[in-house]
N, C-alpha and C positions, 0 to 999 in steps of 0.2 A: 850922503851917499851915492857913488858914481852910479848911472844906469849903463854896466859894461855894453848890456846887449843892445842899446839903441846906436843907431846910428844918423847922425852924430852923437858921441856919448854927452849926456844930460846929467846933470847932478839933480839929486830928490833930495828936499830937507829932512831930516831926521829931529823931530824935536819931541822931549820927554816933558811928561806933564803930571807926573806923579806928586800929589801933595799939593797940588795946585787948582786955584780955581775952577779950570777946566775938569780936573781930575773927579771933580764931587759931582758935577754935570754927565762925566763920561760914563761912572759907577752908577748912578740912577737909571740912564740910556739903558745900559748893558742890561739893568734888572727887571726893565720894562721891556724891552726885546724880549727877553726870553721867554716870558707869558705869551708872546704872541707865534712863538716858536710852534706851538702844538695846530696852530691853524694852517702851516703851510703844508699842501699835501706832501709834500717828498721829505719832511722832516720824519729823522729816525731818532727814536729815543735811546736807542742802546744796541748792540750786538742780536741781545733775543729779538729784539723789534725786526731787526735785518731777517734774520732767519724765518720769523715767521710771515714777513712779505712775501719771501722766495718760496715756502712752499708754498704759496695760493697761487703763484704765475705759472702761466702755463708754459713752461720751458720747452722747444722742442729738443728733441733727445741728440743732435748734434751739436746745440747750443753750444759755448764757451762762455762761461763768468769770470771777471776779470777784477782786480779790484789795485788799488794806488792809494800810493801813502803821500803826502805832502812832505818829507825830510829832504825828498832829493832834487829841491828844484832848482832848475837855472843848470842843469848839468849841462846843458849844451853851450853854455861858455866854457871856453880853453880856462884852463888853471892859470897859466903866464901869465894871460890876460886881465885875468880877477886878480890878482896878486898885484901886477903893477897899478893898475886902476885904484886898490886899496892903499898901496903906498902912495900913490900922488893925491 
């Protein structure tokens, strides 16, 4: 996959590991790492946990809270450049 946002543009290898030896290890590691999440201070289990945390904060009346979603990543890359890089 080309990294069109880098200058000069570089290639990033994408390797599928489904049903391979490394897939087994990856699944095991994911399971073990999820057990450690509860010990990360910034970890939130779900939306209800977030609401509980927000209620305990001392937020000034003029403060504003914002959220973001990762679905629109790399929107700063021009669409024409993206399509061209993928074609190449």
